[in-house]
N, C-alpha and C positions, 0 to 999 in steps of 0.2 A: 586290246581294246574291243569293245562291243561295236561291231559295225552297225550303222543305222539303216539296215536293209530288212524289210519284211517280204518274204516270198510266199506265194500261195501256189504250190506246184501241182502237177497233175495228180500226185498221190494224196494231196491235201493233208500233209503232215502239219504238226503244230508249227507256227511261224518261228523264225529265228528270234524275233523280238516281239514280246506280247503287245497286243493292241488294246485299245480302250474297250470297256464294256459296251454292249449294244445300247444300253440306255444313254450313255454319254454321246454315242454317235448320233442317235435319234435326236437328242436335245440340240446338238450342233447343227444338224440338218434342218431343224425347224426354222432357223433364222435365215436360211439360204433360199434364193429364188430357184424354182424348179422349172426346167425347160418344158417338161411334159408332166403336168401335175398328177396325172393318173398312172404314171409309170410305176411298176412294182420295184421296190427297193430291195436289193439283195446285198447283204452286208458280208464282209469277209469272214466274220466268225461263223456265219451260217454255212459258208462254203467249207470251212475247215472242219466244222463239226458234222457236216454231211446232213444238216437238217433241211427240210423243205421250207421255203419261205412261207410265212403265215399269211392268211388272207385268201381271197377267191378271185384274184385278178387275172387268172389264166396263165400264171407263171409257176412252174415247179421245177425243182432240181431233180433230175432223173439220172439213172445209170451209175456205173462205178467203173473203175479201171483206169486207163491212161488219162482220160479227159472227163471232166464234169460237164454236163449239158444242162442248159436252161431251156425247157420246152416252152414254146410260144403258141398258145391256142389262137385260132382265127379270131381276129378282132382285138387281140391283146395289145395294149398301147405301147409296151416296151419294158425294158428292165434297166435298172440303174444300180451301179456299184458305188458305194461310198467308202472311201478309205481315209482314216484319220491319221495324219502325221502328228509329230510332237507340236505342241503349241509354239507358235512363233517361227517355226522353220518352214521351208518350202519342201515340197516332195515331188519327185518325178515318179509317176505311175506308168508302168509298161503293161500292156494287156495284149496277150497273144490269143487270137480268136479266129474262128471260121464258122460257117454255117453248114448244116446238114439237113437233108430231107425237105428242102424248101422249093422243090420243083424249079430249080434254076434261078430263083429269086435271090437278090442280094439285100442285106440289111445295112442300115446306116449306123455307123459307130461314131458317136459324138464324144470327143475328148477335148475338154476345154472349149475353144471356139472352132475347132476343126472338125469337119465332117468327112468320114471315109466310108465308101461302100465296101462291104465285106461279103465275099461270095464263098462258094464251096470248094473252089479249085485249089486254094492254097491258104496257109496260115498267114495272118496279117498281124504285125506287131505295131502298136501305136503307143505314143507317149502323151501324157498330159502333165502339166505342172501348175501348181497353184500354191499360194501362201495363205495359211489359215488353218482352220480346224478340220476341214473335210475336203478331199479332192474327189470330184464327181466324174465318173465315167458312165455315160449313158448310151444304151443301144436302143434305137428307135426303128422298129420295123414298119414296113408298109403292110397292107392287108396280106397276111401270110397264109400259106397253105397248111392244111392239117398235117401235123407231124414235123413242122419246121422247128429246128432247134439251133440254139447258139452254143457252140462248143468252146469252152474256155480251157486252153492249154496251160496258161500261166498268167497269173496276175502278180506283178512285182512292184512293190513300193520302195523307192530309194529315198530316204530322208536326206536332206541336204541343207546347207547353210547359205543363204543369199550373200553375195558379195556386192557391197556398195562402194560409192566414192563420194568424197567431198567435192562439191562444185562451187565455183565462184562465178556469179552471173556475168560480170563484164567479159570473161573469157569466151562466153558463148558467141559473142560478136567478133572478137579479135581473131579467132582461129577456128575455122570450121572443123578441123581435125579433132579438136577438143571435144565437141559435142558428139561427133561420129564415134570416137573411141568409147565414150561413155555409153552411148546407145548400143553399140555392138557387144560390149563386154560386161556391163554392170547392171545391177538389178534394183538398187536402192540409192537414195540421195540423202546427203547431209549437207546443209548450207555451210560453206566454209566460213563466211563472215556475215551474211545478210541478216541474221537474227541476233547478232551480238549487239548489246545495248548501245554502244557508241555509234553504230551505223544505223540501226533501225529506229533509234530514239535520240537523235543528235542534240535536240533542244528540249527543254522541259515541257513545252507545250506543242511540240511538233514531232510526229512520227514520219518515217520514210519507209513505206512498205514496197517500193517498186521492185527492188531486187528479190525480196522474199516472195512476193506475189509471182514473179516470173518463174522462180524455181518450183513453187507449188503447182503452178499450171503445167510446167514441164513434167513434173512427177505424175500428175494426173493423166496427161496425154500419153506418157510413155508407160503407164501402168507400173510405175516404180514408187513404192512407198517412200515418203519423206520423213526423216527423223529430225525433230526440231532441236537445234543447237544454237544458242543456249539462253536460258532465261536470266539467270543470275551468275555473274562471274566477278568476284570481289576485287580482282586485280586490274581488270580492264573495263573501266567505267568512263562515261562521257564527262567532258569538262564541267558540265553544269551540276553533276553529282559531287565531284571531288573539289569543287571550288573552295577557296580560302581567301580571307582578307589579307591585307598587307602584313598583319601580324601572325599569319598562319592559322587563324581561327576559322573553323567551319561555321557557316550561318545556319546549319541545319539543327533543328531540335529532333529528338529521337522520334517523336510522333510524326513530324512532317516528313522525315526521311523514310520512315516505314510506310507512310501513306503513298509517297511517290513510287516506291518500289512495288507496292501492291498494285497500283495503277498500271505500272509497266508490265508486270507478269500477267495480270488478268486481261489487259488489252490485247496482248499477243495471243494468249491461249484462246480467248473468246473469238478473236478474228478468224483463227484457223481451226476452230472446233469442228471435228468431223473430217477435216482435211489433213491435219497433222495429228497422228494417233499416238505418237510417243515423243517425249521431250527429255532432254538433259535439263533438269530443273536447276541444279547447282553444279558449277564446274570448279574443280581444283580447290576444294575447301580444306584439304588436309595437308599438313607440312611433312617434311622428311622425318620429324620426330614423332609422327603419329597424332599430334595435337592439331586443333584447328589452326590454320595458317593465318598469320597476322596480315590483315588487309584493312582497307578503309571501312568496310562494312562491319567487320568484327570489332574494330575500334569504336565505332559509333553506335552499334546496335547490340553488340555482344553475340554470343552463340545462337541466340534465337533467330537470327536472320535465315539460317538454313531451314529450320523448322517452319518458319513463316512462309518461305518460298514454296515449299511443298504443299502446305495447306491452301495457299492462294491458288496454286495451279489446279489442285484437285477440285476446289470450289468452282473454278471457271470451266472445267471440263472433267466431270467425274469419270468419263469413259477413257480418257487419255492414260497411257502407261507412263509412269514417272520414274526417271533414272537420275542417279547421281554419277557424275563423270569425273574421273581422276587420272592424273598422270603419275608415272613411276610407281604404280601399284600393281604392276604386271607380274611381279614375282614376290615371294614372301619377304616381308620386312616390316619395319615400323610403320611405314605409310599404309601398306595394305592392311595391317592389323588395326591401325587407327581408323581406317575407313570402315572396316567391318564393325568396329565398336560404335562408331558414329551412327551407322545405319541401325544397329541394334538399339541404341539409345532413342533414336527417333521413333522406331516402331513401338518401343515400350511406352511412349507418350501418345500412341494412337495415330502417329503420322504414317501415311501409306507411302512406302517406297517399293516400287515394283522390281527394280533391277539396278545393276551397276554397270557403268561404262568404264572399261579398262583401256586406256589410250593406246598402249603399245607403240610409243615412239622408241624404236630400238636402234642399235648400231652394230656395225661390224666389229667394233672395238671390244664389246662385251656380249658375245652371242649367248642368248639364253638357251635352255634345253626345253624340249617339248614337255618333259616330265615336270620340270620346275614350273613352267607356265600352267600346265594342267592342275598340278597340286594346289596352286594358288587360286585358280578359277574354281576349283572344287570346293574350297572353303566358302565361297560366296554361294555356289549352287546348293551346298548342304544347308545353308541358312535360308533356303527357299527363294533365292533371288535369281531373276533372269540375268544372264551375262551377255554383254555386247562388247566386241572388240571395236573401238570407235575411231581410232586415229592412226591406223597402222602405217608405218613406213620404216625403212631401215637405212640409216645414214652412214656415211663413211666414218665420220668423226676422227679424222686424221689418219685413217688407215688406208693402205692401197686399195683401190677399188677391186672388188672380187665378186662377180655376179654368181659364182658358184656358192660362195658362203652366204650371200644375200638370199639366193634361192632356197638354201637349206633353212635359213631362219624363217622365211615366209612359210615354207613347208611345215616347220615345227609349230608355228602358230596355228596353221590349219589343223594339224593333228591334235594339238592341245584343245582346240575348240570342239572338234568332233569327239574327243574323249570326255567332254564335259556335258552332262545331260541337259543343262539349261542354257548352253551357249547357242544363241539364236541368230547372230548376225556378225559379219566381218565387214568393216568399213575401212577403206584405204584413204589416207589423207591427201587426196589429189588423184589426178588421172595419169599424167605423164611428167617426166622430170623437168620439162621446159617450164612448167608453171608451179613447181613444188615450192612450198613456203621455205624450204631449206636451200633453194637454189638448184639449178640444173646440175652443177658439179657434184652435188651430194649423191646423185644416182639412186635416190631412195625409193623410187616408185617402179611399178611393173612395166611401164612403157617409157621408152627413152625420149630424148628431146625432140625427135621426129615422129613420135607416137608409134614407133615399131615395138611390138611385143618382145620382151626379153625371153631368153630361152626357157626360163623356169616358170613363166606365167601360165602356160597351158596346163602343165601338171598340177600346179597350185589350184587353178580354177576347177580342173576336173576333180580333184580330191574333194573340194568343198561341195561340188555339185552331185557327188555320189558316183561319178563315172570312173574316178581314178582309184588305184589300189592303195592300201595302207602302206606308209613308209616303214 
């Protein structure tokens, strides 16, 4: 596999993985706030090519040999390195620097929100991590002496995949270990139940946003992006939608039911516009045979309910990324093939589908292989779709519990994701076994019933973060 690591070494050879063209980096930077607007931007491709930065802001690349130096003229405001990871992933950037010829002065190295003073006596390695298109590393000098230089020994960008967890808001109050474990180990949130129609819209004329609002606020306070789950799920609908009279007849006309669903989708998406930036628009629409699954919405509205849901969501928030989420489509088979065909058909009609969520509810009984998982993900990636692993757990399913096997399965999922160019997130369906939807005895999650990490958790997390070695 190709490791998602780009290194800029002292010899400034070509990177292991190509980076985006300079014009793309500049375009991405234009939308980002700049800590010091007048700081000179030095891009990695300039470092590799050995070109001096353009402009007259008092910064130039000088010298050759072991280390590349950035000369800072007196009064120069600073220098900024912008490194672009793949879209949708996180990246950890490590910078090894020291200063030279600064008459004992130290420079301030800004990485993320952290500020470190860098002097001439030793090399300093700092890390910064960000999710998005550009990771910014900025050096901000004080008034420097003539001849002061910043020496760059290595700039290393390790692309990684964020690990998230499904949270259910009532657990936040029931057990403080639940929230602590999430905050200590996870990076993104998916509401386990709070945005499902039966809970958030329990009556036709009443919404209950309390649980969803709480998780959105938690996500914002923790700096953890929240993925919206789910707008339309044809099998789990509130009673007011699936109501029937004594003879089993539904009172809905096609137009009235479509209008009610449109109101539901657009009410949720508009309420959280700009706060929830990605949604599972439709959940579990495909059956084992690869055809649309029989459910209440298909019976009443026909296949158009899937297309309508995506159009309504896009209309409500054109900037949100829209996914279709499916179970048992993790490996090649009729369901995965049918899902890919459904997405192709939607796109042929002009419906925007940004990506696919593959649930990965796996078991010890039938362990998949990383190659089988990857080959299936690759089909979606090759179709231009982002891939998210959305509901990962590994249940016993009647087998003797074996954490060695479970750890290998989790590890294979990590490897398959890292092997897939557009795999951008892994979400585990819960935090610890105590509150798993499968029950504590299933042992399906990476933390046990007392929230102790299982032996395989750290290697799994390290692998996805870019710190661990390939299996």
